[in-house]
The first five atom37 places (N, CA, C, CB, O) and aatype in JSON, in Angstrom:
{
  "aatype": [12, 15, 10, 15, 6, 0, 3, 10, 6, 11, 16, 0, 16, 10, 0, 8, 10, 6, 10, 3, 15, 3, 8, 11, 5, 16, 18, 10, 16, 5, 10, 2, 3, 9, 10, 3, 5, 19, 0, 16, 9, 2, 0, 12, 3, 10, 0, 3, 19, 11, 14, 12, 16, 16, 19, 19, 6, 5, 0, 8, 18, 5, 1, 3, 3, 9, 0, 11, 11, 14, 6, 3, 10, 10, 10, 3, 11, 2, 0, 14, 6, 17, 6, 15, 7, 0, 13, 1, 19, 14, 11, 9, 9],
  "atom_mask": [
    [1, 1, 1, 1, 1],
    [1, 1, 1, 1, 1],
    [1, 1, 1, 1, 1],
    [1, 1, 1, 1, 1],
    [1, 1, 1, 1, 1],
    [1, 1, 1, 1, 1],
    [1, 1, 1, 1, 1],
    [1, 1, 1, 1, 1],
    [1, 1, 1, 1, 1],
    [1, 1, 1, 1, 1],
    [1, 1, 1, 1, 1],
    [1, 1, 1, 1, 1],
    [1, 1, 1, 1, 1],
    [1, 1, 1, 1, 1],
    [1, 1, 1, 1, 1],
    [1, 1, 1, 1, 1],
    [1, 1, 1, 1, 1],
    [1, 1, 1, 1, 1],
    [1, 1, 1, 1, 1],
    [1, 1, 1, 1, 1],
    [1, 1, 1, 1, 1],
    [1, 1, 1, 1, 1],
    [1, 1, 1, 1, 1],
    [1, 1, 1, 1, 1],
    [1, 1, 1, 1, 1],
    [1, 1, 1, 1, 1],
    [1, 1, 1, 1, 1],
    [1, 1, 1, 1, 1],
    [1, 1, 1, 1, 1],
    [1, 1, 1, 1, 1],
    [1, 1, 1, 1, 1],
    [1, 1, 1, 1, 1],
    [1, 1, 1, 1, 1],
    [1, 1, 1, 1, 1],
    [1, 1, 1, 1, 1],
    [1, 1, 1, 1, 1],
    [1, 1, 1, 1, 1],
    [1, 1, 1, 1, 1],
    [1, 1, 1, 1, 1],
    [1, 1, 1, 1, 1],
    [1, 1, 1, 1, 1],
    [1, 1, 1, 1, 1],
    [1, 1, 1, 1, 1],
    [1, 1, 1, 1, 1],
    [1, 1, 1, 1, 1],
    [1, 1, 1, 1, 1],
    [1, 1, 1, 1, 1],
    [1, 1, 1, 1, 1],
    [1, 1, 1, 1, 1],
    [1, 1, 1, 1, 1],
    [1, 1, 1, 1, 1],
    [1, 1, 1, 1, 1],
    [1, 1, 1, 1, 1],
    [1, 1, 1, 1, 1],
    [1, 1, 1, 1, 1],
    [1, 1, 1, 1, 1],
    [1, 1, 1, 1, 1],
    [1, 1, 1, 1, 1],
    [1, 1, 1, 1, 1],
    [1, 1, 1, 1, 1],
    [1, 1, 1, 1, 1],
    [1, 1, 1, 1, 1],
    [1, 1, 1, 1, 1],
    [1, 1, 1, 1, 1],
    [1, 1, 1, 1, 1],
    [1, 1, 1, 1, 1],
    [1, 1, 1, 1, 1],
    [1, 1, 1, 1, 1],
    [1, 1, 1, 1, 1],
    [1, 1, 1, 1, 1],
    [1, 1, 1, 1, 1],
    [1, 1, 1, 1, 1],
    [1, 1, 1, 1, 1],
    [1, 1, 1, 1, 1],
    [1, 1, 1, 1, 1],
    [1, 1, 1, 1, 1],
    [1, 1, 1, 1, 1],
    [1, 1, 1, 1, 1],
    [1, 1, 1, 1, 1],
    [1, 1, 1, 1, 1],
    [1, 1, 1, 1, 1],
    [1, 1, 1, 1, 1],
    [1, 1, 1, 1, 1],
    [1, 1, 1, 1, 1],
    [1, 1, 1, 0, 1],
    [1, 1, 1, 1, 1],
    [1, 1, 1, 1, 1],
    [1, 1, 1, 1, 1],
    [1, 1, 1, 1, 1],
    [1, 1, 1, 1, 1],
    [1, 1, 1, 1, 1],
    [1, 1, 1, 1, 1],
    [1, 1, 1, 1, 1]
  ],
  "atom_positions": [
    [[83.28, 23.94, 53.98], [82.69, 22.61, 54.72], [82.01, 23.34, 55.97], [83.99, 21.33, 55.23], [82.43, 24.33, 56.57]],
    [[80.87, 22.6, 56.17], [80.11, 23.26, 57.2], [79.68, 22.18, 58.05], [78.94, 24.08, 56.67], [79.25, 21.12, 57.6]],
    [[79.81, 22.46, 59.49], [79.38, 21.09, 60.56], [77.93, 21.21, 60.5], [79.94, 21.16, 62.38], [77.26, 22.15, 60.09]],
    [[77.52, 19.96, 61.03], [76.0, 19.87, 61.49], [76.21, 19.74, 63.13], [75.07, 18.38, 60.74], [77.28, 19.68, 63.72]],
    [[74.96, 19.73, 63.65], [74.95, 19.59, 65.13], [75.42, 18.2, 65.45], [73.51, 19.85, 65.75], [75.97, 18.0, 66.53]],
    [[75.24, 17.16, 64.53], [75.64, 15.9, 65.0], [77.12, 15.88, 64.77], [74.9, 14.73, 64.3], [77.76, 15.08, 65.45]],
    [[77.58, 16.42, 64.17], [79.24, 16.52, 64.03], [79.77, 17.38, 65.25], [79.75, 17.34, 62.49], [80.85, 17.15, 65.8]],
    [[78.98, 18.28, 65.59], [79.49, 18.98, 66.89], [79.29, 18.05, 68.16], [78.65, 20.4, 67.13], [80.06, 18.09, 69.12]],
    [[78.31, 17.31, 68.08], [78.14, 16.29, 69.28], [79.06, 15.1, 69.19], [76.66, 15.71, 69.35], [79.41, 14.44, 70.18]],
    [[79.42, 14.87, 68.03], [80.57, 13.62, 68.2], [81.86, 14.34, 68.23], [80.61, 12.41, 66.86], [82.81, 13.6, 68.48]],
    [[82.12, 15.47, 68.05], [83.52, 16.0, 68.24], [83.68, 16.4, 69.76], [83.8, 17.31, 67.25], [84.79, 16.35, 70.29]],
    [[82.51, 16.82, 70.49], [82.6, 16.99, 71.93], [82.73, 15.69, 72.39], [81.45, 17.7, 72.58], [83.73, 15.59, 73.11]],
    [[82.08, 14.61, 72.24], [82.07, 13.36, 72.75], [83.65, 13.0, 72.61], [81.0, 12.38, 71.97], [84.28, 12.8, 73.65]],
    [[84.32, 12.9, 71.29], [85.65, 12.49, 71.24], [86.59, 13.28, 72.44], [86.15, 12.78, 69.72], [87.43, 12.81, 73.21]],
    [[86.15, 14.52, 72.27], [87.06, 15.35, 73.22], [86.67, 15.36, 74.64], [87.11, 16.8, 72.79], [87.31, 16.03, 75.46]],
    [[85.59, 14.62, 75.0], [85.32, 14.41, 76.58], [84.89, 15.75, 77.13], [86.71, 13.86, 77.43], [85.3, 16.21, 78.2]],
    [[83.88, 16.44, 76.16], [83.39, 17.76, 76.82], [82.09, 17.55, 76.88], [83.69, 19.1, 76.09], [81.52, 16.7, 76.19]],
    [[81.46, 18.36, 77.76], [79.95, 18.38, 77.97], [79.43, 19.68, 77.49], [79.53, 18.18, 79.49], [79.77, 20.68, 78.12]],
    [[78.69, 19.81, 76.49], [78.1, 20.98, 76.04], [77.01, 21.35, 76.35], [78.05, 21.06, 75.02], [76.16, 20.58, 75.89]],
    [[76.47, 22.41, 77.07], [75.13, 22.9, 77.33], [74.27, 23.09, 75.95], [75.25, 24.28, 78.14], [74.75, 23.6, 74.93]],
    [[73.06, 22.66, 76.06], [72.26, 22.71, 75.0], [72.0, 24.2, 74.55], [71.05, 21.98, 75.33], [71.86, 24.56, 73.38]],
    [[71.96, 24.89, 75.48], [71.88, 26.6, 75.21], [73.01, 26.88, 74.39], [72.0, 27.63, 76.64], [72.75, 27.68, 73.48]],
    [[74.14, 26.47, 74.43], [75.34, 27.1, 73.91], [75.94, 26.09, 72.71], [76.45, 27.36, 75.19], [77.05, 26.32, 72.23]],
    [[75.22, 25.07, 72.31], [75.51, 24.38, 71.23], [75.45, 25.02, 70.06], [74.82, 23.4, 71.16], [76.29, 24.7, 69.21]],
    [[74.42, 26.12, 69.73], [74.22, 26.89, 68.31], [75.52, 27.84, 68.36], [72.6, 27.89, 68.17], [76.2, 27.91, 67.33]],
    [[75.86, 28.48, 69.35], [76.74, 29.43, 69.51], [78.16, 28.75, 69.22], [76.57, 30.06, 70.9], [78.99, 29.32, 68.51]],
    [[78.41, 27.55, 69.78], [79.59, 26.77, 69.48], [79.6, 26.29, 67.98], [79.65, 25.56, 70.45], [80.64, 26.24, 67.31]],
    [[78.65, 26.02, 67.62], [78.42, 25.49, 65.92], [78.84, 26.49, 65.04], [76.8, 25.18, 65.43], [79.6, 26.31, 64.09]],
    [[78.29, 27.66, 65.41], [78.54, 29.1, 64.62], [79.79, 29.37, 64.73], [77.78, 30.36, 65.12], [80.37, 29.57, 63.67]],
    [[80.51, 29.44, 65.86], [81.84, 29.88, 66.0], [82.84, 28.67, 65.29], [82.13, 30.15, 67.65], [83.91, 29.01, 64.78]],
    [[82.48, 27.49, 65.3], [83.67, 26.59, 64.51], [83.33, 26.57, 62.99], [83.74, 24.87, 65.08], [84.19, 26.29, 62.16]],
    [[81.96, 26.91, 62.63], [81.8, 26.91, 61.35], [82.78, 28.26, 60.65], [80.17, 26.99, 61.13], [83.53, 28.17, 59.68]],
    [[82.55, 29.31, 61.35], [83.26, 30.61, 60.92], [84.88, 30.25, 61.11], [82.73, 32.03, 61.96], [85.71, 30.68, 60.31]],
    [[85.22, 29.46, 62.18], [86.61, 29.28, 61.94], [87.13, 28.44, 60.88], [87.14, 28.84, 63.01], [88.25, 28.63, 60.41]],
    [[86.27, 27.41, 60.42], [86.34, 26.54, 59.11], [86.38, 27.27, 57.92], [85.2, 25.64, 58.95], [87.19, 27.07, 57.01]],
    [[85.3, 28.29, 57.95], [85.33, 29.32, 56.68], [86.74, 29.86, 56.55], [84.27, 30.65, 56.87], [87.43, 29.74, 55.54]],
    [[87.11, 30.47, 57.68], [88.6, 31.31, 57.71], [89.61, 30.4, 57.01], [89.23, 31.65, 59.4], [90.23, 30.72, 56.0]],
    [[89.72, 29.08, 57.71], [90.81, 28.1, 57.37], [90.74, 27.76, 55.73], [90.61, 26.67, 58.31], [91.75, 27.73, 55.03]],
    [[89.39, 27.51, 55.22], [89.11, 27.43, 53.85], [89.48, 28.61, 53.0], [87.78, 27.17, 53.7], [89.72, 28.36, 51.82]],
    [[89.55, 29.95, 53.44], [90.01, 31.04, 52.75], [91.27, 31.17, 52.7], [89.57, 32.08, 53.15], [91.8, 31.72, 51.74]],
    [[91.95, 30.67, 53.73], [93.45, 30.85, 53.82], [94.12, 29.7, 52.61], [94.01, 30.48, 55.61], [94.96, 29.96, 51.74]],
    [[93.47, 28.4, 52.88], [93.79, 27.21, 52.07], [93.67, 27.56, 50.39], [92.7, 25.98, 52.53], [94.37, 27.02, 49.54]],
    [[92.7, 28.52, 50.15], [92.54, 28.99, 48.93], [93.61, 29.86, 48.17], [91.45, 29.62, 49.02], [93.77, 29.76, 46.96]],
    [[94.31, 30.71, 48.95], [95.29, 31.28, 48.69], [96.55, 30.63, 48.26], [95.42, 31.9, 49.57], [96.97, 29.55, 48.66]],
    [[97.1, 31.41, 47.42], [98.51, 30.93, 46.54], [99.62, 31.41, 47.54], [98.76, 31.8, 44.79], [100.07, 32.55, 47.52]],
    [[100.0, 30.43, 48.43], [101.2, 30.82, 49.16], [102.5, 30.3, 48.76], [101.04, 30.47, 50.46], [103.44, 30.19, 49.54]],
    [[102.54, 30.03, 47.65], [103.87, 29.35, 47.1], [105.01, 30.4, 47.18], [103.69, 28.83, 45.48], [106.1, 30.02, 47.6]],
    [[104.85, 31.62, 46.82], [105.92, 32.4, 46.94], [106.22, 33.08, 48.31], [105.8, 33.3, 45.98], [107.06, 33.96, 48.47]],
    [[105.46, 32.57, 49.21], [105.48, 33.15, 50.86], [106.61, 32.53, 51.43], [104.09, 32.73, 51.88], [106.7, 31.31, 51.29]],
    [[107.74, 33.3, 52.21], [108.8, 32.63, 52.69], [107.94, 32.52, 54.05], [110.37, 33.39, 52.64], [107.08, 33.27, 54.5]],
    [[108.52, 31.22, 54.57], [108.06, 30.78, 55.98], [108.69, 31.92, 56.92], [108.64, 29.15, 56.41], [109.72, 32.48, 56.56]],
    [[108.06, 32.26, 58.13], [108.77, 33.11, 59.17], [109.1, 32.58, 60.59], [107.97, 34.27, 59.37], [108.32, 31.83, 61.17]],
    [[110.03, 32.91, 61.03], [110.65, 32.33, 62.27], [109.79, 33.08, 63.54], [112.45, 32.68, 62.31], [109.54, 32.47, 64.58]],
    [[109.46, 34.2, 63.35], [108.71, 35.06, 64.14], [107.43, 35.84, 63.63], [109.59, 35.94, 64.55], [107.21, 36.08, 62.44]],
    [[106.61, 36.2, 64.67], [105.36, 36.9, 64.27], [105.83, 38.14, 63.61], [104.37, 37.23, 65.5], [105.44, 38.49, 62.5]],
    [[106.76, 38.83, 64.37], [107.2, 40.31, 64.1], [108.68, 40.11, 63.41], [107.28, 41.32, 65.64], [109.58, 39.39, 63.84]],
    [[108.68, 40.92, 62.21], [109.94, 40.76, 61.48], [110.95, 41.58, 62.44], [109.86, 41.35, 59.84], [110.69, 42.67, 62.94]],
    [[112.01, 40.95, 62.59], [113.22, 41.53, 63.2], [114.61, 40.85, 62.73], [113.08, 41.41, 64.75], [114.65, 39.81, 62.07]],
    [[115.55, 41.46, 63.09], [116.97, 41.17, 62.87], [117.23, 40.25, 63.74], [117.91, 42.25, 62.99], [116.89, 40.47, 64.9]],
    [[117.75, 39.25, 63.47], [118.21, 38.18, 64.61], [119.79, 38.28, 64.61], [117.68, 36.45, 64.25], [120.5, 38.26, 63.6]],
    [[120.28, 38.42, 66.11], [121.76, 38.43, 66.11], [122.45, 37.03, 66.06], [122.22, 39.15, 67.35], [122.18, 36.35, 67.05]],
    [[123.11, 36.54, 65.33], [123.72, 35.25, 65.36], [125.29, 35.77, 65.36], [123.22, 34.21, 64.02], [125.74, 36.62, 64.59]],
    [[126.05, 35.04, 66.47], [127.12, 35.07, 66.68], [128.16, 34.01, 65.59], [127.05, 34.86, 68.06], [127.75, 32.94, 65.17]],
    [[129.37, 34.49, 65.31], [129.9, 33.67, 64.59], [130.25, 32.32, 65.28], [130.92, 34.3, 64.05], [130.5, 32.35, 66.49]],
    [[130.3, 31.02, 64.54], [130.28, 29.88, 65.22], [132.08, 29.42, 65.06], [129.02, 28.78, 64.48], [132.54, 28.76, 64.13]],
    [[132.75, 29.86, 66.05], [134.19, 29.74, 66.06], [134.41, 28.72, 67.35], [134.97, 31.3, 66.2], [133.76, 28.74, 68.4]],
    [[135.34, 27.95, 67.05], [135.67, 26.81, 67.89], [136.96, 27.49, 68.98], [136.22, 25.38, 66.8], [138.0, 28.08, 68.72]],
    [[136.43, 27.15, 70.04], [137.49, 27.81, 71.25], [138.08, 26.73, 71.89], [136.77, 28.75, 72.48], [137.36, 25.77, 72.16]],
    [[139.26, 26.72, 72.18], [140.04, 25.88, 73.14], [139.38, 25.77, 74.57], [141.46, 26.48, 73.27], [138.92, 26.74, 75.17]],
    [[139.41, 24.63, 74.97], [138.75, 24.68, 76.34], [139.7, 25.38, 77.44], [138.38, 23.17, 76.82], [139.13, 25.85, 78.43]],
    [[141.03, 25.48, 77.34], [141.9, 26.34, 78.04], [141.63, 27.91, 78.05], [143.17, 26.11, 77.5], [141.89, 28.68, 78.98]],
    [[141.06, 28.22, 76.87], [140.73, 29.86, 76.56], [139.43, 30.09, 77.53], [140.27, 30.24, 74.66], [139.24, 31.22, 77.97]],
    [[138.5, 28.98, 77.88], [137.4, 29.42, 78.58], [137.62, 29.71, 80.11], [136.38, 28.45, 78.39], [136.71, 30.22, 80.76]],
    [[138.83, 29.39, 80.68], [139.18, 29.57, 82.23], [138.43, 28.78, 82.97], [139.0, 30.92, 82.79], [138.09, 29.12, 84.1]],
    [[138.04, 27.56, 82.39], [137.07, 26.58, 83.39], [137.98, 26.55, 84.96], [136.92, 24.62, 82.57], [137.45, 26.69, 86.06]],
    [[139.18, 26.36, 84.75], [139.79, 26.03, 85.97], [139.65, 27.18, 86.95], [141.2, 25.68, 85.76], [139.56, 26.94, 88.15]],
    [[139.63, 28.33, 86.5], [139.36, 29.52, 87.44], [137.84, 29.6, 88.01], [139.67, 30.88, 86.64], [137.64, 30.11, 89.11]],
    [[136.99, 29.17, 87.36], [135.52, 28.99, 87.85], [135.23, 27.7, 88.54], [134.54, 29.09, 86.68], [134.28, 27.77, 89.32]],
    [[135.74, 26.68, 88.45], [135.58, 25.45, 89.27], [135.89, 25.66, 90.5], [136.31, 24.39, 88.87], [136.83, 26.38, 90.86]],
    [[134.95, 24.88, 91.45], [135.33, 24.93, 92.88], [136.49, 24.19, 93.09], [134.31, 24.45, 93.78], [137.44, 24.64, 93.73]],
    [[136.46, 22.89, 92.52], [137.87, 22.01, 92.6], [138.21, 21.66, 91.06], [137.69, 20.41, 93.59], [137.38, 21.39, 90.19]],
    [[139.37, 21.72, 90.94], [139.89, 21.42, 89.46], [141.06, 20.35, 89.68], [140.52, 22.91, 88.63], [141.82, 20.48, 90.64]],
    [[141.18, 19.35, 88.83], [142.14, 18.26, 89.19], [142.38, 17.63, 87.79], [141.53, 17.16, 90.33], [141.43, 17.23, 87.13]],
    [[143.66, 17.55, 87.35], [144.25, 16.98, 86.08], [143.42, 17.45, 84.91], [144.31, 15.4, 86.1], [142.98, 16.64, 84.09]],
    [[143.17, 18.92, 84.81], [142.26, 19.21, 83.75], [140.79, 19.1, 83.42], [0.0, 0.0, 0.0], [140.19, 19.28, 82.36]],
    [[140.35, 18.74, 84.73], [138.8, 18.27, 84.92], [138.19, 19.08, 86.07], [138.65, 16.58, 85.3], [138.93, 19.7, 86.84]],
    [[136.95, 19.09, 86.2], [136.35, 19.36, 87.27], [136.33, 18.08, 88.31], [135.06, 19.85, 86.87], [136.18, 16.92, 87.91]],
    [[136.47, 18.41, 89.59], [136.56, 17.41, 90.6], [135.27, 17.28, 91.26], [137.62, 17.7, 91.59], [134.85, 18.28, 91.84]],
    [[134.46, 16.03, 91.26], [133.21, 16.32, 91.79], [133.08, 15.24, 92.98], [132.04, 16.24, 90.64], [133.99, 14.42, 92.93]],
    [[132.27, 15.06, 93.95], [132.47, 14.06, 94.76], [131.68, 12.84, 94.29], [132.17, 14.46, 96.08], [130.78, 12.9, 93.45]],
    [[132.16, 11.56, 95.01], [131.63, 10.58, 94.6], [130.28, 10.26, 95.0], [132.37, 9.74, 94.82], [129.88, 10.43, 96.16]],
    [[129.6, 9.83, 94.11], [128.05, 9.55, 94.48], [127.83, 8.1, 94.45], [126.97, 10.25, 93.45], [127.99, 7.43, 93.43]],
    [[127.44, 7.62, 95.62], [126.9, 6.28, 95.63], [125.61, 6.1, 96.18], [127.71, 5.46, 96.29], [125.11, 4.98, 96.21]]
  ]
}
């Protein structure tokens, strides 16, 4: 796919951009290069490629999902005020 100068102007109008006439050819060339790269990627058979979660392959640390009892978390020791098994907070009106 190749963009024309009219396509570039329409895109710039839709994006509310003002392009200098001196730079239009440079922008057009760069956009066409990007579209050529996308076409190359689209032409590849990527059916067997697994999706990645990061750019760099690395081992992810994941802790076991073990349920804990609230009393094991020592919330009452860290609370500024604790009453009847819950945080006591000031009334907000």
